[in-house]
Structure formats: C-alpha cells, structure tokens
DOTOR-846366 format. One record per residue (C-alpha): x, y, z. Coordinates in Angstrom, 2 decimals. Layout:
residues N
+---------+---------+---------+
|      px |      py |      pz |
+---------+---------+---------+
|       X |       Y |       Z |
...
+---------+---------+---------+
This chain:
residues 436
+---------+---------+---------+
|      px |      py |      pz |
+---------+---------+---------+
|   82.86 |   19.87 |  -10.49 |
|   80.69 |   22.95 |  -10.43 |
|   80.51 |   22.96 |  -14.25 |
|   79.36 |   19.37 |  -14.43 |
|   76.64 |   19.98 |  -11.87 |
|   75.26 |   22.94 |  -13.76 |
|   75.19 |   20.92 |  -16.97 |
|   73.22 |   18.13 |  -15.37 |
|   70.68 |   20.59 |  -13.91 |
|   70.24 |   22.16 |  -17.32 |
|   69.59 |   18.78 |  -18.97 |
|   67.10 |   17.86 |  -16.25 |
|   65.23 |   21.14 |  -16.74 |
|   65.08 |   20.57 |  -20.51 |
|   63.61 |   17.08 |  -19.98 |
|   61.00 |   18.39 |  -17.57 |
|   60.06 |   21.14 |  -20.05 |
|   59.69 |   18.60 |  -22.85 |
|   57.49 |   16.38 |  -20.72 |
|   55.26 |   19.34 |  -19.85 |
|   54.95 |   20.30 |  -23.53 |
|   53.96 |   16.74 |  -24.45 |
|   51.32 |   16.72 |  -21.72 |
|   49.84 |   19.98 |  -22.99 |
|   49.73 |   18.60 |  -26.52 |
|   47.93 |   15.45 |  -25.35 |
|   45.43 |   17.45 |  -23.34 |
|   44.69 |   19.69 |  -26.33 |
|   44.12 |   16.70 |  -28.60 |
|   41.75 |   15.16 |  -26.06 |
|   39.75 |   18.38 |  -25.78 |
|   39.55 |   18.70 |  -29.58 |
|   38.31 |   15.13 |  -30.01 |
|   35.69 |   15.55 |  -27.28 |
|   34.31 |   18.71 |  -28.83 |
|   34.22 |   17.08 |  -32.28 |
|   32.22 |   14.18 |  -30.91 |
|   29.71 |   16.52 |  -29.21 |
|   29.22 |   18.46 |  -32.44 |
|   28.53 |   15.27 |  -34.36 |
|   25.95 |   14.18 |  -31.78 |
|   24.16 |   17.51 |  -32.04 |
|   24.05 |   17.28 |  -35.84 |
|   22.43 |   13.87 |  -35.59 |
|   19.62 |   15.26 |  -33.41 |
|   18.75 |   18.12 |  -35.74 |
|   17.23 |   18.46 |  -39.23 |
|   18.35 |   21.65 |  -40.89 |
|   15.65 |   23.66 |  -42.66 |
|   16.17 |   23.86 |  -46.44 |
|   16.22 |   27.31 |  -47.95 |
|   13.36 |   28.34 |  -50.31 |
|    9.86 |   29.79 |  -50.39 |
|    7.88 |   26.47 |  -50.79 |
|    5.44 |   26.08 |  -47.88 |
|    5.21 |   22.27 |  -48.30 |
|    8.90 |   21.73 |  -47.44 |
|    9.59 |   20.12 |  -44.06 |
|   10.59 |   22.35 |  -41.15 |
|   13.35 |   21.86 |  -38.57 |
|   12.57 |   18.98 |  -36.24 |
|   14.64 |   18.04 |  -33.22 |
|   14.69 |   14.92 |  -31.05 |
|   11.77 |   12.46 |  -31.34 |
|   10.49 |   13.92 |  -34.66 |
|   13.65 |   12.87 |  -36.48 |
|   12.85 |   10.76 |  -39.57 |
|    9.13 |   11.67 |  -39.68 |
|    7.71 |   13.00 |  -42.95 |
|    6.46 |   16.54 |  -42.30 |
|    5.19 |   17.35 |  -45.83 |
|    2.09 |   16.37 |  -47.88 |
|    2.07 |   13.17 |  -49.97 |
|    1.09 |   13.92 |  -53.55 |
|   -1.14 |   11.14 |  -54.94 |
|   -1.11 |   12.53 |  -58.45 |
|    2.50 |   11.51 |  -58.87 |
|    1.48 |    7.85 |  -58.55 |
|   -1.37 |    8.32 |  -61.03 |
|    1.03 |    9.92 |  -63.48 |
|    3.32 |    6.92 |  -63.14 |
|    0.71 |    4.23 |  -63.85 |
|   -0.82 |    6.35 |  -66.65 |
|   -4.46 |    5.55 |  -65.88 |
|   -6.99 |    6.64 |  -63.29 |
|   -9.23 |    3.63 |  -62.70 |
|  -10.98 |    0.63 |  -64.25 |
|  -14.74 |    1.04 |  -64.41 |
|  -17.50 |   -0.72 |  -66.40 |
|  -15.04 |   -2.78 |  -68.52 |
|  -13.21 |    0.43 |  -69.44 |
|   -9.90 |    2.07 |  -68.51 |
|  -10.22 |    5.74 |  -67.54 |
|   -7.15 |    7.85 |  -68.38 |
|   -5.96 |   11.47 |  -68.34 |
|   -8.17 |   12.67 |  -65.51 |
|  -11.17 |   10.78 |  -66.94 |
|  -11.00 |   12.56 |  -70.29 |
|  -10.15 |    9.36 |  -72.19 |
|  -11.88 |    5.97 |  -71.89 |
|  -10.39 |    2.81 |  -73.35 |
|  -12.05 |   -0.51 |  -74.21 |
|   -9.95 |   -3.50 |  -75.29 |
|  -10.89 |   -6.44 |  -77.53 |
|   -9.02 |   -9.73 |  -77.35 |
|   -8.66 |  -11.37 |  -80.77 |
|   -8.19 |  -15.04 |  -81.57 |
|   -6.23 |  -15.39 |  -84.77 |
|   -6.22 |  -18.02 |  -87.50 |
|   -3.38 |  -20.25 |  -88.68 |
|   -2.66 |  -18.50 |  -91.95 |
|    0.23 |  -20.79 |  -92.95 |
|   -1.92 |  -23.94 |  -92.96 |
|   -4.56 |  -22.45 |  -95.26 |
|   -4.96 |  -23.12 |  -98.95 |
|   -4.37 |  -20.39 | -101.48 |
|   -8.09 |  -19.64 | -101.86 |
|   -8.53 |  -19.43 |  -98.09 |
|   -5.57 |  -17.05 |  -97.80 |
|   -7.07 |  -14.79 | -100.46 |
|  -10.42 |  -14.80 |  -98.64 |
|   -8.72 |  -13.82 |  -95.37 |
|   -6.77 |  -11.03 |  -97.04 |
|   -9.87 |   -9.66 |  -98.74 |
|  -11.74 |   -9.80 |  -95.43 |
|   -8.95 |   -7.88 |  -93.69 |
|   -8.96 |   -5.24 |  -96.43 |
|  -12.71 |   -4.92 |  -95.99 |
|  -12.19 |   -4.54 |  -92.24 |
|   -9.70 |   -1.69 |  -92.79 |
|  -12.04 |    0.07 |  -95.20 |
|  -14.89 |    0.02 |  -92.69 |
|  -12.90 |    1.73 |  -89.93 |
|  -14.24 |    5.15 |  -89.03 |
|  -12.31 |    5.65 |  -85.80 |
|   -8.69 |    5.18 |  -84.70 |
|   -7.54 |    1.86 |  -83.22 |
|   -4.33 |    0.51 |  -81.71 |
|   -2.89 |   -3.00 |  -81.83 |
|   -1.22 |   -4.41 |  -78.74 |
|    0.56 |   -7.76 |  -78.46 |
|    1.43 |   -9.27 |  -75.09 |
|    3.38 |  -12.48 |  -74.45 |
|    2.73 |  -14.44 |  -71.27 |
|    3.87 |  -17.69 |  -69.80 |
|    1.15 |  -20.25 |  -70.40 |
|   -0.97 |  -20.54 |  -67.27 |
|   -2.81 |  -23.85 |  -67.10 |
|   -3.97 |  -23.58 |  -63.48 |
|   -7.59 |  -22.78 |  -64.35 |
|   -7.72 |  -25.59 |  -66.90 |
|   -6.28 |  -28.07 |  -64.39 |
|   -8.81 |  -27.00 |  -61.76 |
|  -11.65 |  -27.43 |  -64.25 |
|  -10.42 |  -30.92 |  -65.19 |
|  -10.21 |  -31.89 |  -61.52 |
|  -13.77 |  -30.69 |  -60.92 |
|  -15.04 |  -32.80 |  -63.82 |
|  -13.11 |  -35.83 |  -62.54 |
|  -14.73 |  -35.36 |  -59.13 |
|  -18.18 |  -35.22 |  -60.76 |
|  -17.53 |  -38.50 |  -62.65 |
|  -16.26 |  -40.09 |  -59.43 |
|  -19.46 |  -39.10 |  -57.64 |
|  -21.55 |  -40.52 |  -60.53 |
|  -19.66 |  -43.80 |  -60.25 |
|  -20.39 |  -43.96 |  -56.53 |
|  -24.12 |  -43.49 |  -57.18 |
|  -24.10 |  -46.11 |  -59.94 |
|  -22.39 |  -48.61 |  -57.62 |
|  -25.09 |  -48.01 |  -55.03 |
|  -27.89 |  -48.53 |  -57.56 |
|  -26.15 |  -51.63 |  -58.93 |
|  -25.99 |  -53.22 |  -55.47 |
|  -29.69 |  -52.52 |  -54.98 |
|  -30.56 |  -54.02 |  -58.36 |
|  -28.56 |  -57.17 |  -57.57 |
|  -30.17 |  -57.43 |  -54.14 |
|  -33.67 |  -57.21 |  -55.62 |
|  -32.88 |  -59.62 |  -58.44 |
|  -33.57 |  -57.11 |  -61.24 |
|  -31.24 |  -58.53 |  -63.90 |
|  -32.19 |  -56.10 |  -66.67 |
|  -31.47 |  -53.07 |  -64.52 |
|  -28.25 |  -54.67 |  -63.21 |
|  -26.96 |  -55.22 |  -66.77 |
|  -27.82 |  -51.66 |  -67.74 |
|  -26.09 |  -50.22 |  -64.67 |
|  -23.05 |  -52.45 |  -65.21 |
|  -22.67 |  -51.13 |  -68.75 |
|  -23.02 |  -47.53 |  -67.50 |
|  -20.41 |  -48.23 |  -64.81 |
|  -17.88 |  -49.51 |  -67.36 |
|  -18.50 |  -46.46 |  -69.55 |
|  -18.06 |  -44.02 |  -66.64 |
|  -14.91 |  -45.85 |  -65.52 |
|  -13.35 |  -45.36 |  -68.95 |
|  -14.24 |  -41.66 |  -68.86 |
|  -12.73 |  -41.35 |  -65.38 |
|   -9.45 |  -42.96 |  -66.42 |
|   -9.25 |  -40.74 |  -69.50 |
|   -9.91 |  -37.61 |  -67.42 |
|   -7.25 |  -38.55 |  -64.87 |
|   -4.69 |  -39.13 |  -67.62 |
|   -5.51 |  -35.78 |  -69.25 |
|   -5.20 |  -33.98 |  -65.90 |
|   -1.80 |  -35.55 |  -65.18 |
|   -0.55 |  -34.66 |  -68.66 |
|   -1.63 |  -31.01 |  -68.36 |
|   -0.05 |  -30.79 |  -64.90 |
|    3.27 |  -32.02 |  -66.31 |
|    2.93 |  -29.59 |  -69.20 |
|    2.38 |  -26.68 |  -66.81 |
|    5.76 |  -27.31 |  -65.19 |
|    7.48 |  -26.14 |  -68.39 |
|    7.97 |  -22.40 |  -67.88 |
|    9.32 |  -21.89 |  -71.41 |
|    5.91 |  -22.21 |  -73.06 |
|    4.77 |  -18.71 |  -74.04 |
|    1.34 |  -17.62 |  -75.15 |
|    0.98 |  -14.60 |  -77.40 |
|   -2.21 |  -12.59 |  -77.20 |
|   -3.31 |   -9.85 |  -79.57 |
|   -5.54 |   -6.97 |  -78.53 |
|   -7.31 |   -4.15 |  -80.34 |
|   -7.48 |   -0.94 |  -78.29 |
|  -10.36 |    1.52 |  -78.80 |
|  -10.38 |    5.01 |  -77.29 |
|  -13.15 |    7.51 |  -76.74 |
|  -12.62 |   11.07 |  -75.49 |
|  -15.13 |   13.04 |  -73.48 |
|  -14.58 |   15.95 |  -75.87 |
|  -16.45 |   13.92 |  -78.49 |
|  -19.62 |   14.11 |  -76.40 |
|  -20.05 |   17.77 |  -77.25 |
|  -21.20 |   20.64 |  -75.10 |
|  -19.99 |   21.35 |  -71.62 |
|  -18.87 |   18.07 |  -70.05 |
|  -19.12 |   19.53 |  -66.55 |
|  -22.91 |   19.48 |  -66.89 |
|  -22.84 |   15.67 |  -66.81 |
|  -22.37 |   13.62 |  -63.68 |
|  -19.71 |   10.96 |  -63.32 |
|  -22.16 |    8.10 |  -63.88 |
|  -23.66 |    9.80 |  -66.95 |
|  -20.22 |   10.20 |  -68.52 |
|  -19.47 |    6.55 |  -67.79 |
|  -22.72 |    5.43 |  -69.43 |
|  -22.21 |    7.60 |  -72.53 |
|  -18.63 |    6.44 |  -73.03 |
|  -19.55 |    2.81 |  -72.43 |
|  -22.42 |    2.93 |  -74.95 |
|  -20.24 |    4.47 |  -77.63 |
|  -17.27 |    2.16 |  -77.04 |
|  -19.49 |   -0.92 |  -76.87 |
|  -21.12 |   -0.02 |  -80.20 |
|  -17.74 |    0.52 |  -81.82 |
|  -16.42 |   -2.74 |  -80.38 |
|  -19.34 |   -4.77 |  -81.71 |
|  -18.93 |   -3.23 |  -85.17 |
|  -15.22 |   -3.99 |  -85.06 |
|  -15.79 |   -7.61 |  -83.98 |
|  -18.28 |   -8.07 |  -86.83 |
|  -15.81 |   -6.59 |  -89.32 |
|  -13.04 |   -8.86 |  -88.07 |
|  -15.32 |  -11.84 |  -88.64 |
|  -14.97 |  -11.34 |  -92.41 |
|  -11.30 |  -12.28 |  -92.07 |
|  -12.14 |  -15.30 |  -89.83 |
|  -10.82 |  -13.53 |  -86.73 |
|  -13.00 |  -13.76 |  -83.62 |
|  -12.91 |  -11.34 |  -80.71 |
|  -14.49 |  -10.49 |  -77.40 |
|  -14.51 |   -7.50 |  -75.04 |
|  -12.39 |   -7.82 |  -71.91 |
|  -14.18 |   -7.35 |  -68.59 |
|  -12.84 |   -5.33 |  -65.66 |
|  -10.92 |   -8.20 |  -64.08 |
|   -9.28 |   -9.14 |  -67.36 |
|   -8.32 |   -5.50 |  -67.90 |
|   -6.71 |   -5.44 |  -64.46 |
|   -4.79 |   -8.62 |  -65.31 |
|   -3.66 |   -7.13 |  -68.62 |
|   -2.32 |   -3.99 |  -66.91 |
|   -0.79 |   -6.02 |  -64.09 |
|    1.21 |   -8.12 |  -66.56 |
|    2.24 |   -4.99 |  -68.47 |
|    3.58 |   -3.27 |  -65.34 |
|    5.01 |   -6.40 |  -63.66 |
|    6.76 |   -8.46 |  -66.29 |
|    8.85 |  -10.47 |  -63.84 |
|    6.48 |  -10.83 |  -60.89 |
|    3.40 |  -11.66 |  -62.97 |
|    4.55 |  -15.28 |  -63.31 |
|    4.96 |  -15.68 |  -59.54 |
|    2.02 |  -13.64 |  -58.24 |
|   -0.95 |  -13.81 |  -60.55 |
|   -3.77 |  -11.35 |  -60.11 |
|   -6.41 |  -14.10 |  -60.10 |
|   -4.72 |  -15.68 |  -57.08 |
|   -4.56 |  -12.29 |  -55.38 |
|   -8.28 |  -11.74 |  -55.90 |
|   -9.05 |  -15.24 |  -54.63 |
|   -6.93 |  -14.55 |  -51.54 |
|   -8.75 |  -11.20 |  -51.10 |
|   -5.55 |   -9.15 |  -51.18 |
|   -7.65 |   -6.19 |  -52.26 |
|   -9.66 |   -6.28 |  -49.02 |
|   -8.87 |   -4.17 |  -45.99 |
|   -9.94 |   -7.06 |  -43.75 |
|  -11.18 |  -10.61 |  -44.18 |
|  -14.01 |  -12.28 |  -42.30 |
|  -14.94 |  -15.89 |  -41.72 |
|  -18.37 |  -17.36 |  -42.29 |
|  -21.04 |  -16.61 |  -39.77 |
|  -21.65 |  -19.24 |  -37.11 |
|  -25.31 |  -19.54 |  -38.09 |
|  -24.30 |  -19.97 |  -41.74 |
|  -21.89 |  -22.77 |  -40.82 |
|  -24.58 |  -24.42 |  -38.71 |
|  -27.05 |  -24.14 |  -41.60 |
|  -24.57 |  -25.72 |  -44.01 |
|  -23.97 |  -28.59 |  -41.60 |
|  -27.71 |  -29.03 |  -41.18 |
|  -28.23 |  -29.08 |  -44.96 |
|  -25.53 |  -31.71 |  -45.32 |
|  -27.13 |  -33.88 |  -42.64 |
|  -30.52 |  -33.46 |  -44.34 |
|  -29.07 |  -34.57 |  -47.69 |
|  -27.47 |  -37.65 |  -46.16 |
|  -30.66 |  -38.54 |  -44.27 |
|  -32.73 |  -38.03 |  -47.44 |
|  -30.47 |  -40.39 |  -49.39 |
|  -30.69 |  -43.05 |  -46.69 |
|  -34.48 |  -42.66 |  -46.46 |
|  -34.82 |  -42.98 |  -50.24 |
|  -32.72 |  -46.14 |  -50.28 |
|  -34.68 |  -47.72 |  -47.41 |
|  -38.02 |  -46.79 |  -48.98 |
|  -37.02 |  -48.38 |  -52.28 |
|  -36.02 |  -51.61 |  -50.55 |
|  -39.20 |  -51.69 |  -48.46 |
|  -41.36 |  -50.90 |  -51.49 |
|  -39.73 |  -53.74 |  -53.39 |
|  -40.42 |  -56.15 |  -50.53 |
|  -44.05 |  -54.99 |  -50.43 |
|  -44.34 |  -55.52 |  -54.18 |
|  -42.99 |  -59.06 |  -53.85 |
|  -45.43 |  -59.75 |  -50.99 |
|  -48.32 |  -58.42 |  -53.06 |
|  -47.31 |  -60.60 |  -56.00 |
|  -47.17 |  -63.66 |  -53.73 |
|  -50.60 |  -62.72 |  -52.35 |
|  -51.97 |  -62.42 |  -55.87 |
|  -50.52 |  -65.82 |  -56.72 |
|  -52.19 |  -67.32 |  -53.68 |
|  -55.49 |  -65.68 |  -54.57 |
|  -55.11 |  -66.89 |  -58.12 |
|  -54.53 |  -70.46 |  -56.95 |
|  -57.54 |  -70.23 |  -54.65 |
|  -59.73 |  -68.96 |  -57.47 |
|  -58.53 |  -71.77 |  -59.74 |
|  -59.43 |  -74.32 |  -57.09 |
|  -62.83 |  -72.74 |  -56.51 |
|  -63.58 |  -72.77 |  -60.24 |
|  -62.46 |  -76.40 |  -60.49 |
|  -64.71 |  -77.37 |  -57.62 |
|  -67.63 |  -75.56 |  -59.29 |
|  -67.01 |  -77.45 |  -62.50 |
|  -66.77 |  -80.70 |  -60.58 |
|  -70.01 |  -79.96 |  -58.75 |
|  -71.79 |  -79.66 |  -62.08 |
|  -71.13 |  -83.37 |  -62.69 |
|  -71.73 |  -84.52 |  -59.14 |
|  -74.95 |  -86.39 |  -60.05 |
|  -73.25 |  -88.09 |  -62.97 |
|  -70.16 |  -89.34 |  -61.11 |
|  -69.62 |  -92.07 |  -58.62 |
|  -69.70 |  -90.58 |  -55.12 |
|  -66.31 |  -92.07 |  -54.32 |
|  -64.72 |  -90.65 |  -57.43 |
|  -66.34 |  -87.28 |  -56.73 |
|  -64.93 |  -87.19 |  -53.20 |
|  -61.46 |  -88.21 |  -54.36 |
|  -61.50 |  -85.59 |  -57.13 |
|  -62.57 |  -82.92 |  -54.64 |
|  -59.67 |  -83.87 |  -52.36 |
|  -57.23 |  -83.73 |  -55.27 |
|  -58.43 |  -80.25 |  -56.22 |
|  -58.18 |  -78.96 |  -52.64 |
|  -54.67 |  -80.36 |  -52.10 |
|  -53.30 |  -79.45 |  -55.55 |
|  -50.06 |  -77.39 |  -55.62 |
|  -50.43 |  -74.55 |  -58.14 |
|  -47.26 |  -72.60 |  -57.28 |
|  -45.78 |  -73.16 |  -60.75 |
|  -48.99 |  -72.49 |  -62.64 |
|  -47.56 |  -69.27 |  -64.21 |
|  -44.65 |  -71.17 |  -65.72 |
|  -46.98 |  -73.45 |  -67.68 |
|  -48.24 |  -71.76 |  -70.86 |
|  -51.46 |  -73.82 |  -70.98 |
|  -52.20 |  -73.92 |  -67.26 |
|  -55.69 |  -72.50 |  -67.78 |
|  -56.48 |  -75.11 |  -70.39 |
|  -55.23 |  -77.89 |  -68.12 |
|  -57.48 |  -76.67 |  -65.32 |
|  -60.43 |  -76.58 |  -67.66 |
|  -59.58 |  -80.08 |  -68.90 |
|  -59.48 |  -81.57 |  -65.42 |
|  -63.25 |  -82.40 |  -65.44 |
|  -62.80 |  -83.99 |  -68.86 |
|  -60.07 |  -86.26 |  -67.45 |
|  -62.54 |  -87.25 |  -64.76 |
|  -65.15 |  -88.00 |  -67.42 |
|  -62.99 |  -90.68 |  -69.07 |
|  -62.50 |  -93.44 |  -66.53 |
|  -63.36 |  -96.68 |  -68.38 |
|  -64.07 |  -98.69 |  -65.29 |
|  -66.89 |  -96.47 |  -64.11 |
|  -70.57 |  -97.02 |  -65.00 |
|  -71.24 |  -93.30 |  -64.59 |
|  -68.46 |  -92.46 |  -67.06 |
|  -70.03 |  -94.73 |  -69.70 |
|  -73.38 |  -93.01 |  -69.12 |
|  -71.76 |  -89.60 |  -69.72 |
|  -70.17 |  -90.80 |  -72.95 |
|  -73.46 |  -92.20 |  -74.26 |
|  -75.27 |  -89.01 |  -73.33 |
|  -72.73 |  -86.86 |  -75.22 |
|  -73.08 |  -89.07 |  -78.33 |
|  -76.85 |  -88.61 |  -78.25 |
|  -76.45 |  -84.85 |  -77.92 |
|  -74.04 |  -84.85 |  -80.85 |
|  -76.44 |  -86.83 |  -83.09 |
|  -79.32 |  -84.47 |  -82.26 |
+---------+---------+---------+
C-alpha cells in the first residue's frame, strides 16, 4: 500500500511541475510579443538619419513631423525634364536661355495629283530651296486627332448672324406691307428667300461637321520647320546684354531667317507661317502629352483660365453698364420703328393735303376762266357752271392722263350750247376773229 501511495504522489508532482513549466513558457511568449509590438511602434514614430556628408539630406524627425519633406526642392530637375526654359515672343528658350527656337508650320501640296511638268517644277523649287540654306534647320512631323471644335463654333456664329439678319428682314417686310410699299416688299421678300437658303445650307454644314468630329480615327499630320539661334552667335560678352535685349536680338535674327525660308519654300509651292506663343505651347503640350492631348486641349484650358491663380467675375458696374447698353439698343430700335411709321403717316397726310390744295387750285382756275366769259354767257348758265365747278369731285384727277386738258376744255364745253343766244354770239365772234 505504501508503495502505491508514493507512486501516486510522484505522478502528481510531475504533473504539477509540467503545468508550472507550461505557464512559464506562456508568460515568456507574452512578454516577448509585447516587447516586439512596442519596438515596432517606436520605429513608426521615428525617421532614422541617413549617413553621409550632404547638408540637404533630411534630419531625424519624431512625432508630428513624420512624413514632412525637410529638404530643398530642386526646380532645375523639372526644367531638365521638359528640355526648355520658357516660351517668349513666339520663341522657345532652351539650355538656360542660350538657344532660341522659332518654328514654321508648312502647308504641303498634293504631289501625286500633279502633272509631270508640275512635279518637275516642284522638285526644282525644292532643290533651289536647299541651295539657298545658309543655316541649319530641322524637320518635325506631328500627327494629331482632327479637332473640328473651332470650325464648328465658327459655323454656329455665322448661322446666328444669318438668323439675326432674317429677323431684321422680317421686321422690315412687315413694315413695308403695312405701308403699302409693294416694290420694297418684293425686294425684301426676295432677300428673305435668299437668306433662308443660306441659313439652311449653313445648318446642314454644321450638322455634317459635328457628325464628322465624332470620328476619333481621323488624324491630321502637320509638318514643321525648326530654326535655332544661339546666343553665342551674337558675339562679344553676352552678359553685357539684358534679358530683353537678348530676346529682341534673337527674335530679329530668327524672324529674318524665317521669312527668307518661307520665301524659298514658295518656289516649291509650299506655304508656311510662324507659330505664335500659344501655338508653340499647344505644339509642346501635344508632344509631351500624347494620350491626354485629345481629352484636355490647351485651348480649352486657356479659355477656362487654368493658368490663373484665381478667377474673378465681372464688376457689378460693368454688368450694370452692359444691361443699360442692351436696354438702350432695344429702345433705339423701337424708337426707329415708331418714327418710320409716324413719318410715313405724315407723308401720306401731306400728300393728301397737296391733293386737296391741287383740287382747290384747279377749281379756282376754272372759276377764273369762267369769269372771263361772264358777260358773254347767260346768267343762268353762268350760275349753274359755277355751281358745277365748286361741287366737282377731283379726287381721281391724278389717274387721268389729260386731266389738265379737260379742265382747260371745260369753258369750251360751256361755249358750245346750241340752244343759247349767247353761245351763238361767241361762235360768230370767233369766226370774225379768224377771218381778220
């Protein structure tokens, strides 16, 4: 019995010892993991200083300065990447302003559609162009997706102008019809039909170009001639010249060379023009951004003022002045229209007044003529003739081609009544006068 009890005690002691060992192992693992975690946290809060003698390298920064750039940003690295300094006076300045570049855009000719004599003339002109070169040139070809936005905008502006002309013609046509001016109405109607045809043609062209612009596979190839001028060619010490003086000297020389080159290219039927600063920026933008140039065009960026640090709206007084100018224009148009209508009514009234005065003068002259024969006519006939003259309606006298003659003949018609003794006396008297 005693042996069994000792064996059980020994086994129990071994189990307790094993449990204690396992506990110590677990505690050690926990301590090790905790310390590892603390070390990692400390490493995250520190930036170790790099070894070396460079003073521009960042120093050790702990806590809130983590992630902040402590060195000096070198701008020259960006200039070295884009390979030019600036664009000034239609020129590209390169290599720390020691080289200035001017670019000519050339418009080629369709050589394949020419006759044999024309091809020979073009070739001889190109040979002559090469022989006249006295300075180095470079040829650069750039392919772009055809951008028809500017053309579409120009077409739309012209369509708006024609639409405004049609509105004005309609207004004048209504006035001409209201005043009864048939000649002017026919002329304006013809002009309206002509403008309507132009408007329909312009709208069709605009729609066609808009559909054409949706095709992104249409490429446009442009050829450029690059001219360079180095400040070393000026001679002397360049440091004696100011920045503006160097720009002026380089521009004068490059412009002279470009004009000579354009004239020489003309012998081979190739035309050219010098690119301005904005076109140079667009050329470089497309060269450096092949993929994005189709999505974000530099002309749109300039229109949106992406190159401005801030944008401002129009001044309140300027807006008020524009509104006032618009109101003045509308009021001036209305006043002009009303004055034309009123002037036309006054003209019609004056014409009616002249007609009335004319009729009155005709009657007065007829009465004077009748009074000359008063002693030769029967008093009753004289009174009746006077009443007829006073009550006569001469409103249509202008429509009769011989109205004046008829008025002058009225006394003669009075002289011919056969039943009157006075009339017979007049006839006999006229016969005697004729015989004498």
